[in-house]
C-alpha positions in Angstrom: 110.6 -163.3 142.7 112.7 -164.5 139.8 114.7 -166.8 142.1 112.0 -168.3 144.3 108.9 -168.3 142.1 109.9 -168.1 138.4 113.2 -170.0 138.6 114.6 -167.5 136.1 118.2 -167.7 137.1 119.5 -165.1 134.7 116.8 -162.6 135.8 117.5 -163.4 139.4 121.1 -162.7 138.9 120.3 -159.3 137.3 118.1 -158.5 140.3 120.9 -159.4 142.8 123.5 -157.4 140.9 121.1 -154.4 140.6 120.4 -154.5 144.4 124.1 -154.6 145.1 124.8 -151.7 142.7 122.1 -149.6 144.5 123.5 -150.4 148.0 126.9 -152.0 147.9 127.2 -152.0 151.7 124.0 -154.0 152.2 125.1 -157.3 153.8 121.8 -159.0 153.1 122.1 -158.5 149.4 125.6 -160.0 149.4 124.5 -163.0 151.5 121.5 -163.7 149.3 123.6 -163.4 146.2 126.3 -165.6 147.6 123.7 -168.2 148.6 122.3 -168.0 145.0 125.8 -168.5 143.5 126.5 -171.4 145.8 123.3 -173.1 144.8 124.2 -172.7 141.1 127.6 -174.4 141.8 129.5 -171.1 141.5 131.2 -171.2 144.9 134.3 -169.4 143.7 132.1 -166.4 142.9 130.0 -166.8 146.1 132.8 -166.5 148.6 133.8 -162.9 147.7 130.1 -161.9 148.1 129.9 -163.6 151.6 133.2 -162.0 152.6 131.9 -158.6 151.6 128.8 -159.2 153.8 131.1 -160.3 156.7 133.2 -157.2 156.2 130.2 -154.9 156.5 128.6 -156.8 159.4 131.2 -159.0 161.2 129.0 -159.6 164.3 125.9 -160.9 162.4 125.1 -164.5 163.2 123.2 -164.7 159.9 126.2 -163.6 157.9 128.5 -165.9 159.8 126.0 -168.8 159.2 126.0 -168.0 155.4 129.8 -168.4 155.4 129.4 -171.7 157.3 126.7 -172.9 154.9 128.8 -172.1 151.8 131.7 -174.2 153.3 129.3 -177.0 154.1 127.8 -177.1 150.6 131.2 -177.1 149.0 132.1 -180.1 151.2 134.7 -178.2 153.3 133.3 -179.8 156.5 136.2 -179.0 158.9 136.0 -175.4 157.9 132.2 -175.4 158.1 132.5 -176.8 161.7 134.9 -174.0 162.6 132.7 -171.3 161.1 129.5 -172.8 162.7 131.3 -172.7 166.1 132.2 -169.0 165.4 128.5 -168.4 164.7 127.5 -170.0 167.9 130.0 -167.9 169.8 128.1 -164.9 168.5 124.7 -166.3 169.3 124.7 -169.5 171.4 121.0 -170.3 170.9 121.0 -169.8 167.1 119.3 -173.0 166.0 120.3 -173.0 162.3 124.0 -172.7 163.3 123.6 -175.6 165.8 121.9 -177.7 163.1 124.6 -176.9 160.5 127.3 -177.8 163.1 125.7 -181.2 163.7 125.4 -181.9 160.0 128.9 -180.8 159.3 130.2 -183.0 162.2 128.4 -186.0 160.8 129.7 -185.4 157.3 133.2 -185.1 158.8 132.9 -188.5 160.4 132.5 -187.2 163.9 129.3 -189.1 164.6 129.0 -188.9 168.4 129.7 -185.1 168.3 127.4 -184.6 165.4 124.5 -186.5 167.1 125.1 -184.5 170.3 125.0 -181.2 168.3 121.8 -182.3 166.6 120.2 -183.2 169.9 121.1 -179.7 171.2 119.5 -178.2 168.0 116.4 -180.1 168.7 116.3 -178.9 172.3 117.0 -175.3 171.3 114.2 -175.5 168.7 111.8 -176.8 171.3 111.2 -180.0 169.2 110.9 -178.5 165.7 110.2 -181.0 162.9 113.3 -180.1 160.8 115.7 -180.6 163.8 113.9 -183.8 164.7 114.3 -185.2 161.2 118.0 -184.2 161.3 118.5 -186.1 164.6 116.8 -189.1 163.1 119.3 -189.0 160.3 122.1 -188.7 162.9 120.7 -191.8 164.7 120.7 -193.7 161.4 124.3 -192.7 160.6 125.3 -193.8 164.1 123.5 -197.2 163.5 121.0 -196.5 166.2 118.1 -197.8 164.1 115.6 -198.2 167.0 116.0 -194.5 167.8 115.9 -193.5 164.1 112.7 -195.6 163.5 111.1 -193.9 166.6 111.7 -190.5 165.0 110.3 -191.6 161.7 107.2 -192.8 163.5 107.0 -189.4 165.3 107.3 -187.6 162.0 104.5 -189.7 160.5 102.4 -188.9 163.5 103.1 -185.2 163.2 102.2 -185.3 159.5 98.7 -186.3 160.4 98.3 -183.0 162.3 100.5 -180.5 160.4 102.6 -180.3 157.3 105.8 -182.2 157.4 108.2 -181.7 154.5 108.6 -185.0 152.5 112.4 -184.6 152.7 112.1 -184.9 156.5 111.0 -188.5 156.0 113.7 -189.2 153.4 116.5 -188.1 155.6 
């Protein structure tokens, strides 16, 4: 609660370290703590937590994705691409990994490959709004403004029927 609802970072950190002290082999606790540290800009402290999670559950796509995300958010795009591909080798239809792969490819300047990965994420998600917005961003980066505008129109249309995160429009 301290992390998501109260935004009490010091208390949240106490809760994470307490959870880990109670069960040091729990990969979820290490992943969540690592994500927390990355979000606070403490990537050097996050990586050991994520590595502990990976050591205790090497075949988990969620743990593998957490490593890929940490690399992405620390702007290590080539490594994030590699880790996303490893995640997809574990679970080829894991939409968050496909989405992260596409974003990392775009940030790495690999625009056609990134757009293709985002298209695949959209297909795997069966048209989810978040993946659609990401593909719209990919089209904009690729200077395919007609396709990007079409996606914005679709997002606006969807927002009349269901909740669409405002950030989806801003991408």
